N, C-alpha and C positions, 0 to 999 in steps of 0.2 A: 503495499499500499504504499505504506514512502517513495521507494521508490517511480512509482507511479505518481505522485504529485508531485516529486520533483521533473517526473521527464518533463509531467505537464506542465511546469511551472517553466521549463525552458523553452517551451518552445512556444509561447507566448499563452496556455488555458485561455479558452476564448467563453468557459460554460457558466456553470453560476457560479462558481467563484474566479472572477474576471482577474486578473494574475496586476497589480500594477507596484510601480515603484512607489514602495511606504517611504524608505529613505528614516523611518523610525529611528536609527543612532546618529543619523542629528540632531534631532527635535527630544532626543532621550536617553540620557548616557550621564557618567559620573568624571569628571575632571579629577585629576589629583594633582598637589601645587607641593610642592617638596622643597624648604625653605632654604635658599642658601645665598651668601655676602651680596651686601650692597643695598636688602631690599629686593632680593630676585628670586625666583622659584623655577623650577623643573615642575612644567609641566606635559601631561598624558592622560590619554582620555580611555574608560572604560566604554562600551556601546551595549543598553540594552537596548537586545533585542527583543525580546518575548515582554511579554506585557509584564509590568510589575505590579506587588501587591506595596503600596504607601500607608503606612497608616500615623496622625500626627496629632500629638499633648501639647497643651499646652497649661500652664496652672497661674494662678496670681497671688503673690504674696501676701495674706491680710493676716493686719491684725484686730483679733476681736475681742473686745473690750463686753466686761457682765456687769449692769449696774443692780445695785441694791434696791429690789421692788421694781425691774422694769422688767416688763415679758419679751424677753425676746434683747439682744445685740448689737452693739457696737461693732464698728471695724472702720478702720483706717489703712491703704493703701500703701504696701513697702516695697511693689515693683513687680515685677513677675520673674518666675525662672526663665529660663530657654527652653526655645518648644526642642521638643526631640520627637525622633523621625525613625519609624522602623522599614526598611527600603524589606523589598523579601523578590529574586531575581534568579529565573533559569536562568545557566549558557549550555546550551544545545549543541554536541558537534554536530549534527547531520542540518541542526538548522541554520551555521554558521558554515557550512561548507554549500551550501545552498544558498545562504547568500554570497558570501565570498567569488562564486559563479556563474551570481546570474546578475542580479540587483549592484553585485558590490558595494566593499566594507570601505571603508576612505579610510585612507591613509593614517592620518592623524589616533587612529586606533589598533594601529598597527605597530607597536612598539617604536614608537616614536615621541620622541623626549626633546622639549624646545627650552630655552633658554629665555624667562620674560623679566622686563623689571613690573617691578606692582607698583610704583609710583610713579606719575607723569613730570614730572622733570625730568626725571634719571635714564623716563622710554623717547624725553626729549634730545636729549644728551648720547643715547647710542642710536638715535636718526638719526642726527649726524656722522656719529664717524660711521654707521653705515653706509648712507652718502658719497658720505668723502670718498671711502670705499670704491663705492658702484661707479663715482664718476671720474676718477682717476683711471681707476681699470679703465672704460671706456675710453680713456684720453683728451675728459673734457676739459679738463681744469686746464685754467688761464695762466701767461703767464706769472699775471700779477696775483695769483695762490685761489686767488676765484674761485667760480666754476658756471659754467655758462645753464645752469642753469639749480636753481636753489630754492629746498620744499619751505613751505610755508607755516611755521612753530609757533603761531598767535593762534592758533585755533584750539580749540580743548577735545575734538574729535580729529580723527584722522579716516582716510581713505583705508580701502583693501589693501592697496598697492602701499601702502607708509609703513601701516603694519606688515604688513610682508616683512620690508625694510626694518622695519623694527622688531622683527622677531629673530631675532638674532639666536640660531642653539647655540652650537662649538663654535666659533670664531674670538666668540669675548669671554671666553671661562674663563676665569684664576686660576693660579699656581690651587688654593683649595677650595673650587668645587666640587662638584662631582663628576667625573670622567664618566662618557658615556663608551659603552663598548658596543657596537655594532646590533649586530641579531641577536648577539647573546646566545645564551647556551642553548643546544641541539639536544632539546628532549626527546623528539619523537625518531628520528634520525639514530640516536646512540642507542635505547631500548628497543627497535627496530630488526636493528643491525645485528642485534647479541641475540634476540629469540630466534633466527632465522641461522646463525649459528650454530645455535642448540640442536633444534632442528633438524638443518643438515647431520651434526655428528651424529645425532641418535635415530635419523630415522630414514636418510640419504633423500628426501624427498626433495621435489626438482623446486626452483623460485618459484616456477610458472603454475606449476601446481596449486602451491600455496597463494599467493599471490591470486586463482583464477574465483576459488571458494572464500576471501574475504570478503567482508561486507561493503570492499565498496567498490568491487569489479562490478556488479548490475549497475551500481548508479553512472561507475566511469559509460556505460554503454547507454546509458537513459540517457547521459549528455553531449555523446558524439565523444569524450578523448580518449585520440587511437593510443597510442602507447601506456601500460600500465604505468610503466619508473615516472614518465612526468606524472600521472597521477597521485602519484603514492606520494613522491616530490611535496603535488601540493598540497595535501593531506599532509604529511609531516610540517607545513610552513603552518598548516591550520593550528593542530596541534600544539607547536610552542607557541602559538599567540594564544590559545587559551590560558597552556599558562602563561605567560607571564599575566594576563590577566588576574587567574588567580594567586601570583604571587605579590602583586601588586594590593589585593585584598588582602594579606599577611601582611605587611609592610606598612596597613594603615596606621594599624595601632603606637611601630612601633621607631625610633629618633634616630639620627643617626651615630654608628657606635663608635665613629671615627672619632665629631666630635659632638659634645653632646649637648653642644648651645644648640640646635640646631634638633629639634621637636620633632614630631611627625607628621605629615603633613596638613591642608586642609582640604577635605573632599567638598566640590561642592557638585549640588544635585541636579541639574535637570529635566525636567518631563511633564510640554507642552504649557502656558500658561500657569499652571498649576504649582509649579516648583518653574524658579529661571535665577538658577545658578549661585543656590543657596551653600554660603560656606559652614559646612561642621567640621566637626571634629568628630572620631571614629570611636565609641565608647568599646565595644566590644563588637565580634562579629561571628558570622559558624558558617563552613565549607561542611554541605551532607552530596553526600554521593548518591544518588537515584540509583536504586540495585534495577529497577525496575527493565532500564533502558539500554540496559549491558554495557559494555565495552570493547573498545576496540584493542583487539585478542592481540596483535602483533605487541604493543604499547601497553597495555591493561591502562590504559587509560579510557574514565567515566564516559560513556556518552552526552551523560545528562551529570551537571550540577547543579542545584541550589542555591542561592548566597545571599545570605540576610544579614543587614545590617545595625548596627545599634548607634546616631546617629543623635549628637545634641547643638546645636544651631550658636556660631559663633561670630557673630557681627563682632564688629573691632573698628576693620575700614582704618581713619585713619584723630579718631573720637571727635569728628566736628560733625556740622551739618547733613544727615539724609537729603541724597542728592539722588535717585534712580538713574541706570544706565552708566553715571559716571564711574570710571576705576575706581578711585579709592571711594568717594564719598556715597558712592550704590552701596558698600561693606559697611556705614555705620547704619547706629539705629535708632529708629525712627518710631513715632506711635501713630497714633490712629486719625491725627491729624493728615497724615500721609496717603492716608484710606478714603478720608471725603477732601481734600485735596484734588489728587487726583486717578483718586485708584489703585494707589501704589503702596508695598509695602517688600516685598522681594527687591534684590540690590540690580538688576535686568540690566548687568553691565558682561552681561557671555556671549555664548557667541549668535545668543537672540535674545537684542536688546533695543527690537523697533526705529533703533535710526540708521544715522550712521555709528559704524560698529565701533566701541574703544574698549575692547577689553583684546 
């Protein structure tokens, strides 16, 4: 049934389940921001590819006073506790394979780590550095040291092209910053090769026979992928990607052991208009393997994993006035006045901001 479903999707199934690219991961995801030097963060994303379960809880701090002879209590408001969110979503191997082969998963979700400035003035300084390097490389530096084209740094927001310039990953990593090592560990190929070696030694089984009996074989056939070797390479890359997401979840409660000044990452939740780039700390997590979905036998990779995160909202910003869509000010605390004023409460400063992108 799964194979038929994947086949229908790959051919543009035109029945009752009319297939359309939903791009859910672009609109529902979590971002992790790992602290670095000079108000910078290394940011990466984990997609939410299936409908999540989200529960939200808020509590006011109320002081109560019981007066003698009064049938009732008086109250004073002493603030409110941070919002608490419980997020549960699944990572399904078959679903990730299908998404990657048909609709496609955006590169920022594929173990891509980028270095970002968290303050606007620092971002502008980086813009100058990146723009100067770009124009120098293009031979557009003039004799007097100026450039044929200079950016407008007086504005509060930046275009997508300007953001791409500012979002410098490895070029501006300092000596004390965390270095990023390519694609990371090859979990799938290591375990798959080890399994094949054992099978070959114990049974003398031919590789072609083993691969023809794997769960991937009918999927490769239904999606018109000609070579099994390419199919298994794509599968290995997908499995490695899943382990990257799982390890990011595990690392969400950890600090930097080499420099304990750098605490755990900020997790930002985005799920449509309901939650728009909410900055949170991870209080605890759970990872549950759903046995009924089975495994990829050769690598012992579960086909379905349930992730549950207990989050507490962390709104600090620059401790100034709240301004939705702004890089720092959007993270400041606000009250009911923002709801009455513009129906705002969330930062609104992530990938979906409703105007020029500011993050």
